[in-house]
N, C-alpha and C positions, 0 to 999 in steps of 0.2 A: 453804914451809908456815909459817904463823905459829905461835907457841907456843900460842895459844888453840885453834887447829884441832887441833894434835897432842894437847893435853890432852883435848879432847872425844873424839877418836878413841880415846885410851887408856882413857878411862872406858867407852866402848862395848866395847872388847876385854875389859876386866875383867868387865863385867856378863854378856856373852855366854858367856865361858868358865866363870864361876861357876855359871851356870844349868845347864850340862851337865857339871859335875864328877861323875865316876863315883860317888864315895862318896855324894854328895847324891842322885844318881839312885837308887841302891839304897835309901836310907832313905825316899825318897818312895814306893816301891812295895813294900817288904818290911817287915813288922813281926812281932813275936812276942808272943803272949799266952799265958803259961804254956807249955803243951805244944802249942800250935797256932801254926804258922807260916803267915802270910798272904802270898801273892804276888799283889798286886792284891786281888781278892775271892775268890781260890781258896785254901781252907784245906788245910793239910797237918798231919795228926796226927803229931807227932814221936814219940809213944810207939809208933807202929806201924812205925817203921823201925829196923832194927838198926844201919845205918851211914848217915851223911850225909857226902857228899864234895863238894868244890868243885873243878871243873876249868874250863879255858877258855883263851882267848888274846886278845891284842890290846894295843894301846898303853895302854889304860886298865884292863887286867885286874887289876893289882896293887891299886889302891884299891878296886875292886869286891870283890875277895876279902877285903881288910881290913875292909870294911864288913860283909860276911857273917860274918866272925869275931866282930865285935862283937855282932851280932844273935844268933848261935847259941851263942856261948860254948863250954862244954865238951861240948855236943851235937854239935859238928863234929868228925868223926873224921880229917880230913886232906884231901888233894887236891893238885893240881898245876896251875899256870897258867904260860903262856908269854908273855913280854913282849919288846918290842924292847930292844936293848942300851941301858942307861942309864935305862930307864923302870921303875925298881924302887922298892920301899919295904919296910920290915921287916914280915914276916908271922910269926905264931906257929904256926899249925897247917897252913897250906897251903904246899907247897914252891913255889919260884919258879925258873924257868929263863929265860935270856935267849937271844935268837936275832936273826937279821938281818932287816931290812925296808928296801926293798921287794923286793930280790932274795934269795930263800931261801938258807939255809946248812945245813951238816951238823948244827949244834947244834939248829936248829929241827926237822930231820928226826928226830933222836933223841928230842927232847922230845915231838914229836907222837905217835910210836909208843909212848912211855911213857904218855901220856894214854890212848891206845887200850887198852893192856894193862891199865891201872888200871881203867877202866870195864868191861872185859870180865870182870872178876872179881866184878861185882856180881850181885845176885839181885833177885827181886821184893820182897824185904824191905828194899831199899836205896833211898835218895833221892840222885840226882845233881843238884847245882846247877851250872849252866854259866854262865859270864860271858864275853860276847863283845863285842868292840869292833873298831873299824877296825884293820886291820893283821893280823887273825887269819889270813887266807888265806895270806899270805906266811910267817907265823910257824909254820905247821903243815903243812909239805910232806911229809906221809906219803903216798907215791905208790903207785900200782898196780904190781903185779909187772912187771918188765921196763923200767920207766922210771926213769932215774937222776936224781939231783938236778941234775946239770949239764944234762940235757935240759930239765928244768922251768925252770931259770934261763934257758936260751936262749929258750924259748917265752915266758916272762914278759917278758924284755927286748924281744923282737920286738913283742909286743903293746903294750907301753908306748911304744916308739919310734914306732910307726905311728899313734898317737893313738886306740887302742881305748878305749872307755868301761869303767868298772869293772864294769858288768854283763857286757860281752863278755869281759873278762879272767877274771871269776869263772866264767862258763859253761864255759870250757875247763878252768879249774883243777878244777872239780867233777868233770869226767869223766875226770880222770887221778888223782884223789885217793881215798885210803882214809879221809879225815877229813871233808871237806866234802860238800855235796850230800846231807845227811841221814845220812851214814855214821857220824857219832859217835853219834847217837841209835840207829841200828841196832846198833852195837857195845855200847851200854849196856843194851839190852833184855835181860831184862824189867824192869829197874829203872825206877822213875818218874824222869823227867827234867824239870827246869824251867830254862829259860834266861832270863837277864836280858841284854838286848841294847841296846847303844848303836849307833844307825844312822849309818853313814858313806856311805850311798848315796842317790842321788836316788830318791824314791818310797818309801823305807823298806821295800823288799821283803825279807821275812824270808829268802827263799831266795837272796838276793844278798848280804846283809850277812855278812861273814866267810866267804863261800861257803856259807852255810846249813848248818852242821854238824848242827843239830837240827831243820831245817825240810824239808818236802817240796820237791823240786826240780822246777820247771816247765820248765827247759831240757832240751834233748835233744842227742843226738849230731848230729842234723841241724842244730840251731842252731850247734853248734861248727863244722861243715863250712861253713856259710854265713858265719861270721865269718872263718874262714881264707881263704875265697875272696874275700870282700869287700875284705880288706886285701892280698890278693895275696902272702901269706906261706907258702903251702902248700909250696913247694919248699924254703924255708929252715927249716921246722920239723924238729926231730930225727926220725929215722926211727921211733924207738919211739913217739913221740906221734902221728905220722901213722898208724902201724899200729894204735894204740889207737882212734883215731877211725874208721878204716876198719872195724875189727872191730865197733865199736859200731853203725855204720850197717848192717852186714850181720847184726846180731843175734847175733854171736859173743862180745860182751862185755856184761855185765849193765848195765842202765840204773840210774841213781840212783833211790831210792824217791820215788814220785810222790804228789801229793795223793790222798787217799782210802785210802792204805795204812793198815791197822789198827795198824801200828807207832806212828803218831802219836796214837792214842787215849790213850797214856800219856805224852804230851809236852805241856808248856806252854811257849809262846814269848811273852815279854812285852817290848815296847819300853819302855825306861826313860828314854831321852834321844834327841832328834832335832835336826836343824838348825832346824826351826821354833821350838822352844823357845829356842834361842840367839838367833834373830832377834827374838823377842818380848821377851826380856830386853834386847837391844841397843836396841830401840825405846823401852823404858821409860827406859833410861839417856840416850838422846838427848833425850827429852822433858824429863827433869830438868835438862838443860843448855840448854834453851830452843829446841830444834829440834823441828819437827813431823815425826814419823816416817812413812815410807811403806814398807811391806814390799812389794817388787815381785814377788819369787818366792823359793821355797825349792827350786826345781828347775832352776837355771841350769846349762846344759851348752853344749858347743861350744868352739871355739878361744878360748883365753884372750885373745889380742890383739883378736879380733873382739868379744868380749863387753865388753872395756874400751871400745872405741869406741862400742858401743851404750849403755853406761851413761853415758859422757861426753855423748853426744847427748841422753840423757834429762835429764841434769843441766842442760844449756843450755836445754832446753825448760822445765824446772821453774823455772829462774831467770827466764825470759821471762814465764811465764804464771801462776806461783803465788807465788813468794817475795815479790815486791813487794806483793802484795795480802794474803797471809796471814802472812808471816814466814819466817824461815830454815827450811830443810827438810833432813831426813836421809833419803836413799834407802838402802834395805837390800836386799841380794840374797844368797841362799845357794845352794849347789849344788856342783858340781865340774866345772870346765872341763878341757880337755885341751890339750896342746902337741904339735904335729907337729914333730919335730926336723929342722931344716934346717942347723944349724951345730953346732959342737962346744964351745959355751960352757957356762957354769955358771949354774944358776938353777932355777926351779920354776914351776909354773903361776901362782901368786899373784905372784911376782916379775915374770914376763913380763907379767901383766896390769897391774901397777903401772907398768912401763916404758912399755907402749903407752898407758896413760892419761896419763902425763906428757907424751908427745908431743902427744896430742890436746888437752891442757889448757894448752899453752904460752901464758902471758900472762894466763890467766883466774884471777887470784889469789883470786876469791871462791868457788872450788870446791876441795875437798880430798878425797882418797880414801885409804882403807885397804883392802888386800887381804890377808886372813889365812887361813892354813891352821890350823884349830882344834887340830890336834895339835902345833903348834909346829915342825913339820918339813916344809918346802916343797921337794919334790924332794930330791936327794941333797946337801943343804946344811944348815948350822946355822941357817938363817933360817926364820922363820914366814911371811914375805911381804914386803910393802913398802908405803910411802906414796907418794903422788903429789899434786902440786898445780900450779897455774899458775906457781909459782916454781921448780919442779924444773929445768927446762931452762935457766933463767938461771944457776943454780949449775953445771950441766953445762958450759955455754959458758965460764964463768970457769975451770973446771978442765980444759978441753980434752977433754971426753968427748963422743963422737958417739953420740947415742941411737939413730939409725937403724942404724948399724953394729952396735951391741950387740944390737938387736932382731933384725936379720937373722941374727946368729950365735947366737941363743938364749942370750945372755950377760948376762942382767939383773943377776945378783948383783954383779959388780964395778961396774956402773953405779950401782946403788942404794947400794952401800957408799960409792962415791966422792962421791955427792951427799948423803950423810947420810940416805937414805931407806930403808935396809934395816931390816926389823923382826925383832928377835930376842926370843923369849919363853922359849926353852929348852923342854924337854918339858913339855907341859901335862897329860899323862896322861889325855887324853880325845881324841875324834875324831868330829866331826859334820860332816865335809867342810869347806867353805870359807865365809867370810863376807866380803862387800864392803860397806863403808859409805862413802857419799858425802855430804859436807856441802856444802850449797848456800846461800850467803848472797846478799844483794842485790849485784849487780855494782857495783864502785866506779867503773868506767869501762866503756865499751862494748868488750869484748874482741874480738879476732879470733876468729871461729868456725872450726871445723875445716875448713870448705869455703872459707875465705878471705874470707867476707863479714863486714863489720863488725857 
């Protein structure tokens, strides 16, 4: 990858992440005029509330709470938010607790129960402000009676390893949770609840983001049974979770609150940042650097390696049909892919996508790609993703790295690190899924196409 290509892609990263920074998102949607607080166009008469609390969870919950502290000042009476280890910042009135992600731990379990206990003490004279971002589901493992944290860890690991989507993972989580699936709102009633939500799921469905703690739940026990059956993991699920799903199907365990429940007459849910906003900011940054942007989708799903091949194919088509006539182009895609584990290597979905793209781009030095997890944490690694270009495999050959073997072993991290293509941002304190940017310039030569044709 040339220094110019990397510079443009870094500009795109900065613009995209800046557009969905949690504190900025709060300030775009929340304002105070004397004793009236506005969330969007909904007014809240602060004089009518005895207490105002901030609760919530997620990788970006700390800056959201900090922003609300600034808006409310001494009218804020306290609260508690839960963040991933290391995703902290100083807060004055809201307590901060750290927990594990993506596999839940005991610290998250204790903190989630503390949040539930706190909101359970509220009355109709109180206002509960809830901040929710990606990662909240794993950070709040307050479970139904009889289900241990180890059982939930096992179920989560099984779902992640088999390639289940975030929608599918959260459907099961909600049905074994005392926190998700509208249960936080249920516990806070009769207080008024307003949630500020940063979406980390395709489609921005409120009942899926963070497992929908304050949203009506459209999923059912029947859906959970279908997910378990589809991935063939029923016999490997812990007995307590199998029993919970069976009880739910038989009507012996209560369903989560559904759309139309009067509970939600006193709940406001507002999206404050999305993947689409990040893509639009990325497009603006690309245009400023001389590239014509094309946003392909904000709902990219599927296997990471397959999506990499599709984007590379689109880049070659764009070079053939568009670039020479119109000028250099930047293709942008957002969403969240999955990885079905076949090996025991180290990496994440964005790193695997970058490695697969590097293989498909071999020799095509007019194309460069960036694959970014907007939270700065791609899989169980310290990387946010990776870069790829037509020059990546040249470097790999010089350093004795076999890209196909690394891909087969789901071992993208050491390959990208060894070729200088690993992307590290550190915790970004936000999360709107993933962004892929592909720079397409006019070809300098006629590169070999992935199918072998010149």
